N, CA, C and O atoms as a Maestro MAE file, in Angstrom:
{
 s_m_m2io_version
 :::
 2.0.0
}

f_m_ct {
 s_m_title
 :::
 protein
 m_atom[260] {
  # First column is atom index #
  i_m_mmod_type
  r_m_x_coord
  r_m_y_coord
  r_m_z_coord
  i_m_residue_number
  s_m_chain_name
  s_m_pdb_residue_name
  s_m_pdb_atom_name
  i_m_atomic_number
  :::
  1 25 14.737 16.916 4.313 1 A "VAL " " N  " 7
  2 3 14.280 16.120 5.435 1 A "VAL " " CA " 6
  3 2 13.918 14.742 4.920 1 A "VAL " " C  " 6
  4 15 13.132 14.606 3.982 1 A "VAL " " O  " 8
  5 25 14.486 13.733 5.528 2 A "LYS " " N  " 7
  6 3 14.160 12.358 5.185 2 A "LYS " " CA " 6
  7 2 13.139 11.848 6.197 2 A "LYS " " C  " 6
  8 15 13.350 11.948 7.405 2 A "LYS " " O  " 8
  9 25 12.038 11.303 5.701 3 A "VAL " " N  " 7
  10 3 10.976 10.809 6.557 3 A "VAL " " CA " 6
  11 2 10.869 9.299 6.403 3 A "VAL " " C  " 6
  12 15 10.929 8.773 5.291 3 A "VAL " " O  " 8
  13 25 10.711 8.613 7.513 4 A "SER " " N  " 7
  14 3 10.521 7.166 7.513 4 A "SER " " CA " 6
  15 2 9.228 6.875 8.263 4 A "SER " " C  " 6
  16 15 8.998 7.404 9.350 4 A "SER " " O  " 8
  17 25 8.385 6.025 7.673 5 A "VAL " " N  " 7
  18 3 7.116 5.686 8.297 5 A "VAL " " CA " 6
  19 2 7.088 4.189 8.588 5 A "VAL " " C  " 6
  20 15 7.378 3.371 7.716 5 A "VAL " " O  " 8
  21 25 6.735 3.843 9.822 6 A "VAL " " N  " 7
  22 3 6.558 2.448 10.227 6 A "VAL " " CA " 6
  23 2 5.211 2.360 10.938 6 A "VAL " " C  " 6
  24 15 4.948 3.115 11.875 6 A "VAL " " O  " 8
  25 25 4.366 1.445 10.495 7 A "VAL " " N  " 7
  26 3 3.061 1.250 11.116 7 A "VAL " " CA " 6
  27 2 3.145 -0.011 11.975 7 A "VAL " " C  " 6
  28 15 3.548 -1.074 11.503 7 A "VAL " " O  " 8
  29 25 2.756 0.127 13.247 8 A "GLN " " N  " 7
  30 3 2.767 -0.999 14.173 8 A "GLN " " CA " 6
  31 2 1.370 -1.178 14.747 8 A "GLN " " C  " 6
  32 15 0.735 -0.223 15.194 8 A "GLN " " O  " 8
  33 25 0.899 -2.439 14.726 9 A "ALA " " N  " 7
  34 3 -0.406 -2.749 15.313 9 A "ALA " " CA " 6
  35 2 -0.538 -4.249 15.469 9 A "ALA " " C  " 6
  36 15 -0.087 -5.017 14.619 9 A "ALA " " O  " 8
  37 25 -1.153 -4.655 16.550 10 A "ALA " " N  " 7
  38 3 -1.462 -6.067 16.811 10 A "ALA " " CA " 6
  39 2 -0.247 -6.969 16.630 10 A "ALA " " C  " 6
  40 15 -0.359 -8.067 16.085 10 A "ALA " " O  " 8
  41 25 0.898 -6.511 17.081 11 A "GLY " " N  " 7
  42 3 2.111 -7.318 16.998 11 A "GLY " " CA " 6
  43 2 2.733 -7.394 15.618 11 A "GLY " " C  " 6
  44 15 3.671 -8.162 15.401 11 A "GLY " " O  " 8
  45 25 2.222 -6.608 14.683 12 A "LYS " " N  " 7
  46 3 2.759 -6.575 13.326 12 A "LYS " " CA " 6
  47 2 3.430 -5.242 13.085 12 A "LYS " " C  " 6
  48 15 3.127 -4.249 13.745 12 A "LYS " " O  " 8
  49 25 4.350 -5.231 12.128 13 A "GLU " " N  " 7
  50 3 5.052 -3.985 11.785 13 A "GLU " " CA " 6
  51 2 5.309 -3.961 10.290 13 A "GLU " " C  " 6
  52 15 5.797 -4.937 9.720 13 A "GLU " " O  " 8
  53 25 4.978 -2.842 9.656 14 A "LEU " " N  " 7
  54 3 5.230 -2.659 8.231 14 A "LEU " " CA " 6
  55 2 5.891 -1.316 8.000 14 A "LEU " " C  " 6
  56 15 5.496 -0.301 8.574 14 A "LEU " " O  " 8
  57 25 6.900 -1.329 7.152 15 A "THR " " N  " 7
  58 3 7.549 -0.076 6.783 15 A "THR " " CA " 6
  59 2 6.827 0.524 5.580 15 A "THR " " C  " 6
  60 15 6.021 -0.137 4.925 15 A "THR " " O  " 8
  61 25 7.130 1.763 5.311 16 A "GLU " " N  " 7
  62 3 6.565 2.446 4.148 16 A "GLU " " CA " 6
  63 2 6.894 1.674 2.871 16 A "GLU " " C  " 6
  64 15 6.038 1.521 2.000 16 A "GLU " " O  " 8
  65 25 8.118 1.192 2.759 17 A "ALA " " N  " 7
  66 3 8.543 0.442 1.565 17 A "ALA " " CA " 6
  67 2 7.756 -0.861 1.411 17 A "ALA " " C  " 6
  68 15 7.388 -1.234 0.297 17 A "ALA " " O  " 8
  69 25 7.497 -1.551 2.517 18 A "GLU " " N  " 7
  70 3 6.733 -2.802 2.460 18 A "GLU " " CA " 6
  71 2 5.284 -2.551 2.050 18 A "GLU " " C  " 6
  72 15 4.703 -3.331 1.297 18 A "GLU " " O  " 8
  73 25 4.714 -1.474 2.541 19 A "ILE " " N  " 7
  74 3 3.342 -1.114 2.164 19 A "ILE " " CA " 6
  75 2 3.284 -0.790 0.680 19 A "ILE " " C  " 6
  76 15 2.375 -1.246 -0.015 19 A "ILE " " O  " 8
  77 25 4.231 -0.017 0.188 20 A "TYR " " N  " 7
  78 3 4.312 0.326 -1.239 20 A "TYR " " CA " 6
  79 2 4.427 -0.952 -2.070 20 A "TYR " " C  " 6
  80 15 3.730 -1.104 -3.073 20 A "TYR " " O  " 8
  81 25 5.289 -1.853 -1.666 21 A "GLU " " N  " 7
  82 3 5.513 -3.087 -2.417 21 A "GLU " " CA " 6
  83 2 4.258 -3.947 -2.467 21 A "GLU " " C  " 6
  84 15 3.917 -4.475 -3.526 21 A "GLU " " O  " 8
  85 25 3.568 -4.096 -1.349 22 A "ARG " " N  " 7
  86 3 2.337 -4.904 -1.329 22 A "ARG " " CA " 6
  87 2 1.267 -4.315 -2.238 22 A "ARG " " C  " 6
  88 15 0.604 -5.041 -2.979 22 A "ARG " " O  " 8
  89 25 1.102 -3.003 -2.178 23 A "ALA " " N  " 7
  90 3 0.080 -2.345 -3.003 23 A "ALA " " CA " 6
  91 2 0.423 -2.450 -4.492 23 A "ALA " " C  " 6
  92 15 -0.445 -2.762 -5.307 23 A "ALA " " O  " 8
  93 25 1.666 -2.196 -4.841 24 A "THR " " N  " 7
  94 3 2.038 -2.245 -6.264 24 A "THR " " CA " 6
  95 2 2.016 -3.673 -6.807 24 A "THR " " C  " 6
  96 15 1.640 -3.881 -7.961 24 A "THR " " O  " 8
  97 25 2.408 -4.655 -6.007 25 A "GLU " " N  " 7
  98 3 2.334 -6.049 -6.454 25 A "GLU " " CA " 6
  99 2 0.887 -6.446 -6.745 25 A "GLU " " C  " 6
  100 15 0.602 -7.103 -7.746 25 A "GLU " " O  " 8
  101 25 -0.019 -6.039 -5.858 26 A "ASP " " N  " 7
  102 3 -1.433 -6.343 -6.041 26 A "ASP " " CA " 6
  103 2 -1.958 -5.688 -7.311 26 A "ASP " " C  " 6
  104 15 -2.701 -6.311 -8.070 26 A "ASP " " O  " 8
  105 25 -1.582 -4.451 -7.545 27 A "TRP " " N  " 7
  106 3 -2.015 -3.702 -8.728 27 A "TRP " " CA " 6
  107 2 -1.477 -4.346 -10.000 27 A "TRP " " C  " 6
  108 15 -2.191 -4.441 -10.998 27 A "TRP " " O  " 8
  109 25 -0.234 -4.785 -9.969 28 A "CYS " " N  " 7
  110 3 0.381 -5.420 -11.139 28 A "CYS " " CA " 6
  111 2 -0.250 -6.781 -11.436 28 A "CYS " " C  " 6
  112 15 -0.332 -7.180 -12.597 28 A "CYS " " O  " 8
  113 25 -0.695 -7.494 -10.404 29 A "LYS " " N  " 7
  114 3 -1.375 -8.779 -10.611 29 A "LYS " " CA " 6
  115 2 -2.657 -8.594 -11.406 29 A "LYS " " C  " 6
  116 15 -3.126 -9.530 -12.055 29 A "LYS " " O  " 8
  117 25 -3.224 -7.404 -11.362 30 A "ALA " " N  " 7
  118 3 -4.449 -7.100 -12.102 30 A "ALA " " CA " 6
  119 2 -4.158 -6.709 -13.549 30 A "ALA " " C  " 6
  120 15 -5.061 -6.300 -14.278 30 A "ALA " " O  " 8
  121 25 -2.880 -6.837 -13.968 31 A "GLY " " N  " 7
  122 3 -2.527 -6.571 -15.358 31 A "GLY " " CA " 6
  123 2 -1.940 -5.199 -15.629 31 A "GLY " " C  " 6
  124 15 -1.745 -4.831 -16.788 31 A "GLY " " O  " 8
  125 25 -1.657 -4.445 -14.597 32 A "ASN " " N  " 7
  126 3 -1.080 -3.109 -14.759 32 A "ASN " " CA " 6
  127 2 0.443 -3.177 -14.727 32 A "ASN " " C  " 6
  128 15 1.026 -4.139 -14.225 32 A "ASN " " O  " 8
  129 25 1.080 -2.135 -15.273 33 A "LYS " " N  " 7
  130 3 2.537 -2.048 -15.262 33 A "LYS " " CA " 6
  131 2 2.993 -1.103 -14.160 33 A "LYS " " C  " 6
  132 15 2.410 -0.038 -13.960 33 A "LYS " " O  " 8
  133 25 4.036 -1.501 -13.452 34 A "LYS " " N  " 7
  134 3 4.572 -0.670 -12.376 34 A "LYS " " CA " 6
  135 2 4.991 0.705 -12.900 34 A "LYS " " C  " 6
  136 15 4.898 1.698 -12.180 34 A "LYS " " O  " 8
  137 25 5.446 0.762 -14.137 35 A "THR " " N  " 7
  138 3 5.887 2.031 -14.721 35 A "THR " " CA " 6
  139 2 4.725 2.993 -14.968 35 A "THR " " C  " 6
  140 15 4.948 4.190 -15.149 35 A "THR " " O  " 8
  141 25 3.487 2.489 -14.978 36 A "ASP " " N  " 7
  142 3 2.316 3.349 -15.158 36 A "ASP " " CA " 6
  143 2 1.857 3.998 -13.862 36 A "ASP " " C  " 6
  144 15 0.999 4.880 -13.884 36 A "ASP " " O  " 8
  145 25 2.417 3.573 -12.731 37 A "LEU " " N  " 7
  146 3 2.036 4.125 -11.431 37 A "LEU " " CA " 6
  147 2 2.632 5.526 -11.278 37 A "LEU " " C  " 6
  148 15 3.848 5.710 -11.335 37 A "LEU " " O  " 8
  149 25 1.766 6.487 -11.087 38 A "LYS " " N  " 7
  150 3 2.203 7.885 -10.921 38 A "LYS " " CA " 6
  151 2 1.897 8.425 -9.531 38 A "LYS " " C  " 6
  152 15 2.612 9.288 -9.021 38 A "LYS " " O  " 8
  153 25 0.829 7.914 -8.921 39 A "GLU " " N  " 7
  154 3 0.396 8.418 -7.609 39 A "GLU " " CA " 6
  155 2 -0.188 7.270 -6.803 39 A "GLU " " C  " 6
  156 15 -0.970 6.472 -7.319 39 A "GLU " " O  " 8
  157 25 0.194 7.193 -5.539 40 A "LEU " " N  " 7
  158 3 -0.297 6.142 -4.651 40 A "LEU " " CA " 6
  159 2 -0.768 6.763 -3.337 40 A "LEU " " C  " 6
  160 15 0.002 7.424 -2.640 40 A "LEU " " O  " 8
  161 25 -2.028 6.546 -3.011 41 A "ALA " " N  " 7
  162 3 -2.577 6.970 -1.717 41 A "ALA " " CA " 6
  163 2 -2.853 5.704 -0.919 41 A "ALA " " C  " 6
  164 15 -3.437 4.753 -1.439 41 A "ALA " " O  " 8
  165 25 -2.434 5.689 0.343 42 A "VAL " " N  " 7
  166 3 -2.544 4.500 1.183 42 A "VAL " " CA " 6
  167 2 -3.341 4.826 2.440 42 A "VAL " " C  " 6
  168 15 -3.167 5.877 3.057 42 A "VAL " " O  " 8
  169 25 -4.221 3.894 2.802 43 A "TYR " " N  " 7
  170 3 -5.027 4.023 4.006 43 A "TYR " " CA " 6
  171 2 -4.843 2.738 4.805 43 A "TYR " " C  " 6
  172 15 -5.293 1.674 4.380 43 A "TYR " " O  " 8
  173 25 -4.188 2.829 5.952 44 A "VAL " " N  " 7
  174 3 -3.909 1.667 6.786 44 A "VAL " " CA " 6
  175 2 -4.998 1.554 7.852 44 A "VAL " " C  " 6
  176 15 -5.240 2.497 8.605 44 A "VAL " " O  " 8
  177 25 -5.654 0.390 7.908 45 A "LYS " " N  " 7
  178 3 -6.707 0.150 8.887 45 A "LYS " " CA " 6
  179 2 -6.335 -1.081 9.700 45 A "LYS " " C  " 6
  180 15 -6.766 -2.190 9.388 45 A "LYS " " O  " 8
  181 25 -5.529 -0.885 10.750 46 A "PRO " " N  " 7
  182 3 -5.091 -2.030 11.562 46 A "PRO " " CA " 6
  183 2 -6.243 -2.834 12.144 46 A "PRO " " C  " 6
  184 15 -6.133 -4.053 12.277 46 A "PRO " " O  " 8
  185 25 -7.351 -2.177 12.495 47 A "GLU " " N  " 7
  186 3 -8.472 -2.894 13.097 47 A "GLU " " CA " 6
  187 2 -9.104 -3.891 12.121 47 A "GLU " " C  " 6
  188 15 -9.767 -4.838 12.543 47 A "GLU " " O  " 8
  189 25 -8.898 -3.680 10.822 48 A "GLU " " N  " 7
  190 3 -9.383 -4.610 9.800 48 A "GLU " " CA " 6
  191 2 -8.241 -5.458 9.242 48 A "GLU " " C  " 6
  192 15 -8.451 -6.281 8.351 48 A "GLU " " O  " 8
  193 25 -7.038 -5.256 9.767 49 A "SER " " N  " 7
  194 3 -5.830 -5.925 9.281 49 A "SER " " CA " 6
  195 2 -5.703 -5.757 7.777 49 A "SER " " C  " 6
  196 15 -5.422 -6.708 7.048 49 A "SER " " O  " 8
  197 25 -5.920 -4.509 7.323 50 A "ALA " " N  " 7
  198 3 -5.946 -4.232 5.892 50 A "ALA " " CA " 6
  199 2 -5.255 -2.921 5.540 50 A "ALA " " C  " 6
  200 15 -5.163 -1.993 6.344 50 A "ALA " " O  " 8
  201 25 -4.780 -2.893 4.318 51 A "ILE " " N  " 7
  202 3 -4.223 -1.681 3.717 51 A "ILE " " CA " 6
  203 2 -5.031 -1.438 2.450 51 A "ILE " " C  " 6
  204 15 -5.053 -2.274 1.547 51 A "ILE " " O  " 8
  205 25 -5.684 -0.305 2.391 52 A "PHE " " N  " 7
  206 3 -6.441 0.077 1.204 52 A "PHE " " CA " 6
  207 2 -5.596 1.062 0.412 52 A "PHE " " C  " 6
  208 15 -4.854 1.857 0.990 52 A "PHE " " O  " 8
  209 25 -5.707 1.010 -0.909 53 A "TYR " " N  " 7
  210 3 -4.915 1.925 -1.732 53 A "TYR " " CA " 6
  211 2 -5.719 2.457 -2.911 53 A "TYR " " C  " 6
  212 15 -6.679 1.839 -3.370 53 A "TYR " " O  " 8
  213 25 -5.291 3.624 -3.385 54 A "VAL " " N  " 7
  214 3 -5.838 4.232 -4.591 54 A "VAL " " CA " 6
  215 2 -4.637 4.598 -5.456 54 A "VAL " " C  " 6
  216 15 -3.741 5.319 -5.017 54 A "VAL " " O  " 8
  217 25 -4.629 4.102 -6.669 55 A "ILE " " N  " 7
  218 3 -3.513 4.372 -7.580 55 A "ILE " " CA " 6
  219 2 -4.002 5.255 -8.720 55 A "ILE " " C  " 6
  220 15 -5.037 5.002 -9.337 55 A "ILE " " O  " 8
  221 25 -3.223 6.293 -8.975 56 A "ASN " " N  " 7
  222 3 -3.502 7.256 -10.040 56 A "ASN " " CA " 6
  223 2 -4.907 7.845 -9.935 56 A "ASN " " C  " 6
  224 15 -5.523 8.192 -10.943 56 A "ASN " " O  " 8
  225 25 -5.401 7.953 -8.715 57 A "GLY " " N  " 7
  226 3 -6.683 8.599 -8.474 57 A "GLY " " CA " 6
  227 2 -7.907 7.792 -8.840 57 A "GLY " " C  " 6
  228 15 -9.028 8.280 -8.690 57 A "GLY " " O  " 8
  229 25 -7.724 6.542 -9.327 58 A "LYS " " N  " 7
  230 3 -8.910 5.791 -9.734 58 A "LYS " " CA " 6
  231 2 -8.885 4.306 -9.399 58 A "LYS " " C  " 6
  232 15 -9.919 3.773 -8.997 58 A "LYS " " O  " 8
  233 25 -7.783 3.623 -9.540 59 A "ALA " " N  " 7
  234 3 -7.710 2.185 -9.264 59 A "ALA " " CA " 6
  235 2 -7.628 1.961 -7.763 59 A "ALA " " C  " 6
  236 15 -6.794 2.564 -7.087 59 A "ALA " " O  " 8
  237 25 -8.478 1.107 -7.247 60 A "THR " " N  " 7
  238 3 -8.490 0.848 -5.807 60 A "THR " " CA " 6
  239 2 -8.219 -0.628 -5.525 60 A "THR " " C  " 6
  240 15 -8.418 -1.491 -6.381 60 A "THR " " O  " 8
  241 25 -7.768 -0.888 -4.321 61 A "GLY " " N  " 7
  242 3 -7.525 -2.260 -3.923 61 A "GLY " " CA " 6
  243 2 -7.318 -2.383 -2.431 61 A "GLY " " C  " 6
  244 15 -7.303 -1.395 -1.696 61 A "GLY " " O  " 8
  245 25 -7.158 -3.630 -2.000 62 A "ARG " " N  " 7
  246 3 -6.959 -3.936 -0.583 62 A "ARG " " CA " 6
  247 2 -5.967 -5.087 -0.487 62 A "ARG " " C  " 6
  248 15 -6.059 -6.073 -1.220 62 A "ARG " " O  " 8
  249 25 -5.019 -4.941 0.430 63 A "VAL " " N  " 7
  250 3 -4.055 -6.001 0.701 63 A "VAL " " CA " 6
  251 2 -3.979 -6.204 2.207 63 A "VAL " " C  " 6
  252 15 -4.408 -5.353 2.987 63 A "VAL " " O  " 8
  253 25 -3.429 -7.336 2.600 64 A "ALA " " N  " 7
  254 3 -3.314 -7.656 4.025 64 A "ALA " " CA " 6
  255 2 -2.289 -6.774 4.713 64 A "ALA " " C  " 6
  256 15 -1.268 -6.411 4.129 64 A "ALA " " O  " 8
  257 25 -2.575 -6.435 5.963 65 A "PHE " " N  " 7
  258 3 -1.656 -5.654 6.787 65 A "PHE " " CA " 6
  259 2 -0.538 -6.541 7.248 65 A "PHE " " C  " 6
  260 15 0.357 -6.086 7.961 65 A "PHE " " O  " 8
  :::
 }
 m_bond[259] {
  # First column is bond index #
  i_m_from
  i_m_to
  i_m_order
  :::
  1 1 2 1
  2 2 3 1
  3 3 4 2
  4 3 5 1
  5 5 6 1
  6 6 7 1
  7 7 8 2
  8 7 9 1
  9 9 10 1
  10 10 11 1
  11 11 12 2
  12 11 13 1
  13 13 14 1
  14 14 15 1
  15 15 16 2
  16 15 17 1
  17 17 18 1
  18 18 19 1
  19 19 20 2
  20 19 21 1
  21 21 22 1
  22 22 23 1
  23 23 24 2
  24 23 25 1
  25 25 26 1
  26 26 27 1
  27 27 28 2
  28 27 29 1
  29 29 30 1
  30 30 31 1
  31 31 32 2
  32 31 33 1
  33 33 34 1
  34 34 35 1
  35 35 36 2
  36 35 37 1
  37 37 38 1
  38 38 39 1
  39 39 40 2
  40 39 41 1
  41 41 42 1
  42 42 43 1
  43 43 44 2
  44 43 45 1
  45 45 46 1
  46 46 47 1
  47 47 48 2
  48 47 49 1
  49 49 50 1
  50 50 51 1
  51 51 52 2
  52 51 53 1
  53 53 54 1
  54 54 55 1
  55 55 56 2
  56 55 57 1
  57 57 58 1
  58 58 59 1
  59 59 60 2
  60 59 61 1
  61 61 62 1
  62 62 63 1
  63 63 64 2
  64 63 65 1
  65 65 66 1
  66 66 67 1
  67 67 68 2
  68 67 69 1
  69 69 70 1
  70 70 71 1
  71 71 72 2
  72 71 73 1
  73 73 74 1
  74 74 75 1
  75 75 76 2
  76 75 77 1
  77 77 78 1
  78 78 79 1
  79 79 80 2
  80 79 81 1
  81 81 82 1
  82 82 83 1
  83 83 84 2
  84 83 85 1
  85 85 86 1
  86 86 87 1
  87 87 88 2
  88 87 89 1
  89 89 90 1
  90 90 91 1
  91 91 92 2
  92 91 93 1
  93 93 94 1
  94 94 95 1
  95 95 96 2
  96 95 97 1
  97 97 98 1
  98 98 99 1
  99 99 100 2
  100 99 101 1
  101 101 102 1
  102 102 103 1
  103 103 104 2
  104 103 105 1
  105 105 106 1
  106 106 107 1
  107 107 108 2
  108 107 109 1
  109 109 110 1
  110 110 111 1
  111 111 112 2
  112 111 113 1
  113 113 114 1
  114 114 115 1
  115 115 116 2
  116 115 117 1
  117 117 118 1
  118 118 119 1
  119 119 120 2
  120 119 121 1
  121 121 122 1
  122 122 123 1
  123 123 124 2
  124 123 125 1
  125 125 126 1
  126 126 127 1
  127 127 128 2
  128 127 129 1
  129 129 130 1
  130 130 131 1
  131 131 132 2
  132 131 133 1
  133 133 134 1
  134 134 135 1
  135 135 136 2
  136 135 137 1
  137 137 138 1
  138 138 139 1
  139 139 140 2
  140 139 141 1
  141 141 142 1
  142 142 143 1
  143 143 144 2
  144 143 145 1
  145 145 146 1
  146 146 147 1
  147 147 148 2
  148 147 149 1
  149 149 150 1
  150 150 151 1
  151 151 152 2
  152 151 153 1
  153 153 154 1
  154 154 155 1
  155 155 156 2
  156 155 157 1
  157 157 158 1
  158 158 159 1
  159 159 160 2
  160 159 161 1
  161 161 162 1
  162 162 163 1
  163 163 164 2
  164 163 165 1
  165 165 166 1
  166 166 167 1
  167 167 168 2
  168 167 169 1
  169 169 170 1
  170 170 171 1
  171 171 172 2
  172 171 173 1
  173 173 174 1
  174 174 175 1
  175 175 176 2
  176 175 177 1
  177 177 178 1
  178 178 179 1
  179 179 180 2
  180 179 181 1
  181 181 182 1
  182 182 183 1
  183 183 184 2
  184 183 185 1
  185 185 186 1
  186 186 187 1
  187 187 188 2
  188 187 189 1
  189 189 190 1
  190 190 191 1
  191 191 192 2
  192 191 193 1
  193 193 194 1
  194 194 195 1
  195 195 196 2
  196 195 197 1
  197 197 198 1
  198 198 199 1
  199 199 200 2
  200 199 201 1
  201 201 202 1
  202 202 203 1
  203 203 204 2
  204 203 205 1
  205 205 206 1
  206 206 207 1
  207 207 208 2
  208 207 209 1
  209 209 210 1
  210 210 211 1
  211 211 212 2
  212 211 213 1
  213 213 214 1
  214 214 215 1
  215 215 216 2
  216 215 217 1
  217 217 218 1
  218 218 219 1
  219 219 220 2
  220 219 221 1
  221 221 222 1
  222 222 223 1
  223 223 224 2
  224 223 225 1
  225 225 226 1
  226 226 227 1
  227 227 228 2
  228 227 229 1
  229 229 230 1
  230 230 231 1
  231 231 232 2
  232 231 233 1
  233 233 234 1
  234 234 235 1
  235 235 236 2
  236 235 237 1
  237 237 238 1
  238 238 239 1
  239 239 240 2
  240 239 241 1
  241 241 242 1
  242 242 243 1
  243 243 244 2
  244 243 245 1
  245 245 246 1
  246 246 247 1
  247 247 248 2
  248 247 249 1
  249 249 250 1
  250 250 251 1
  251 251 252 2
  252 251 253 1
  253 253 254 1
  254 254 255 1
  255 255 256 2
  256 255 257 1
  257 257 258 1
  258 258 259 1
  259 259 260 2
  :::
 }
}
């Protein structure tokens, strides 16, 4: 089964791939390597226009929705 996720809110739309890219880019800007990413948990909060993430169970961050 192939699953596709698209989040729509307040006239904005983000695909699963775009959310992944924003979170990983933010994480890499902090000095991490994309190859070290093993697990990504994402929490989308449209009311805050934010995407919160947890990488590898410990690194956290926030990017714009």
